[in-house]
Structure formats: structure tokens, C-alpha cells
C-alpha positions in Angstrom: -175.8 228.5 36.1 -175.1 225.2 37.7 -177.2 224.2 40.8 -174.3 222.7 42.8 -170.5 222.3 42.6 -168.3 220.2 44.8 -164.7 221.4 45.4 -162.4 218.7 46.8 -159.1 220.0 48.1 -157.0 219.7 51.3 -155.9 223.3 51.2 -158.4 225.6 53.0 -157.1 228.7 51.1 -157.7 227.0 47.8 -161.2 226.0 49.0 -161.9 229.6 50.1 -160.6 231.0 46.8 -162.8 228.5 44.8 -165.9 229.6 46.8 -165.2 233.3 46.3 -164.4 233.1 42.6 -167.4 230.8 41.8 -169.8 232.9 43.8 -168.5 236.2 42.2 -168.9 234.8 38.7 -172.4 233.4 39.3 -171.2 230.0 38.1 -173.2 228.0 40.6 -176.0 228.5 43.1 -174.4 226.3 45.8 -170.7 225.4 46.5 -170.0 222.5 48.8 -166.5 221.5 49.9 -164.6 218.4 51.0 -161.0 218.3 52.3 -160.2 214.9 50.8 -161.7 212.1 48.7 -162.9 210.2 51.7 -164.9 213.2 52.9 -166.3 213.6 49.4 -167.4 210.0 49.3 -169.0 210.4 52.7 -171.1 213.2 51.2 -172.3 211.0 48.4 -173.0 208.2 50.8 -175.1 210.6 52.8 -177.1 211.6 49.7 -177.5 207.9 48.7 -178.6 206.5 52.1 -180.6 209.4 53.6 -184.3 209.0 53.2 -185.5 212.6 52.7 -189.1 212.5 51.6 -189.7 216.2 51.8 -186.4 217.5 50.4 -184.8 216.6 47.2 -181.1 215.9 47.7 -179.1 217.9 45.2 -176.3 216.1 43.4 -173.2 218.1 42.4 -173.2 218.7 38.6 -169.5 219.5 38.6 -166.6 218.5 40.8 -163.3 220.4 41.1 -160.8 217.8 42.2 -157.3 218.1 43.6 -155.1 215.0 43.0 -152.6 215.2 45.9 -154.4 215.1 49.2 -153.8 213.2 52.5 -156.3 210.5 53.7 -157.6 209.8 50.1 -156.2 211.5 47.1 -157.9 212.4 43.8 -157.0 209.2 41.9 -158.3 206.9 44.7 -161.5 209.1 44.9 -162.0 208.6 41.2 -161.5 204.9 41.4 -164.3 204.7 44.0 -166.5 207.3 42.5 -166.6 205.7 39.0 -167.5 202.3 40.5 -171.0 200.9 40.4 -171.5 201.9 44.1 -171.7 205.6 42.9 -173.2 205.1 39.5 -176.2 207.3 40.3 -173.8 210.2 40.7 -171.6 209.7 37.6 -173.5 212.4 35.7 -171.3 214.8 37.5 -168.4 216.0 35.4 -164.9 216.3 36.9 -162.4 219.1 36.4 -159.0 218.2 37.8 -157.3 221.3 39.4 -153.7 220.6 40.1 -150.7 222.8 41.1 -148.6 220.8 38.7 -149.5 219.5 35.3 -147.7 216.2 35.1 -147.8 214.5 31.6 -148.3 211.1 33.4 -151.4 212.5 35.2 -152.7 213.9 31.9 -152.4 210.4 30.4 -154.0 208.8 33.4 -156.9 211.3 33.3 -157.9 210.0 29.9 -158.9 206.7 31.5 -161.7 208.4 33.3 -164.5 209.5 31.0 -166.0 211.8 33.6 -162.9 214.0 33.6 -163.7 216.8 31.1 -160.6 218.9 31.7 -157.3 219.2 33.6 -156.5 222.7 34.7 -153.8 224.4 36.7 -154.5 226.0 40.1 -155.7 228.5 41.1 -159.2 228.8 39.8 -159.9 232.1 38.0 -162.8 234.0 36.5 -161.3 233.4 33.0 -161.2 229.7 33.7 -164.9 229.7 34.7 -165.8 231.6 31.6 -164.0 229.0 29.5 -165.8 226.2 31.5 -169.2 227.8 31.0 -168.7 227.5 27.2 -167.4 224.0 27.5 -170.1 222.5 29.7 -173.1 224.3 28.1 
């Protein structure tokens, strides 16, 4: 079981479904959410710059990422997240969850080594079982 997962999606229903399916399958102890890439980067900046001597800040081990979002989409998030500014968090693996599987997006995903899979929404129990085997 993973300690923490971050779900980044602008659709509140998708975020709710992610939380329910992940919780029900005992895939992760903690699920945090962000509604766009900017909000997710803010979370990582908070982890990076908060001096918390008594509490260890948990880093997400896995990120479920939507590509098409307002404010900051998935590709722009990945460009920032894979930069040296966020190098300490790049142990997190990314699963792209998209409502459409575009061949151009699949090709673009190969440029980001932290992306381990590209899956179609919605998240399901079967998908999590598949991912458990893939990431263990």
C-alpha cells in the first residue's frame, strides 16, 4: 500500500470517484487532491519551504494527472515538476488519466520518464489492481 497519492483533476466528480475507488481498494493510506497543475505545484512548494521539525512532510509516491485543465494543464505541470526546482519530488511516478487517448499525447508522454502509464478515465478497481502489480 502506498503512503500518499496526489490526484490532479479539475473535475470534482472525478476527484471524488478517485478518492472513493482508491480508499475502497486500500491502494493508499492518504489521498490528496489538486484542481489544476498550479494548485499541485503550490502543494509541492509548501512541502519544500515549510520548516516542520516535528512532523515529516509526506511526499506523494504516485500522481494521477489529468491533461486538460484550466489555469495550468497537465503538460505545463509536468514541465515545471520535472525541472530542477522540484527534483526532490521526482521519485513520484505519474499516471496520466485522460478522457481521450490521443496518439499525439501518447507520443509526448514518452518524453517524460516519470510517466509510467497513460490510462483512460474513469479510475476503476481493476485499474488499481493492474497498477499494484506494475509499481511493486
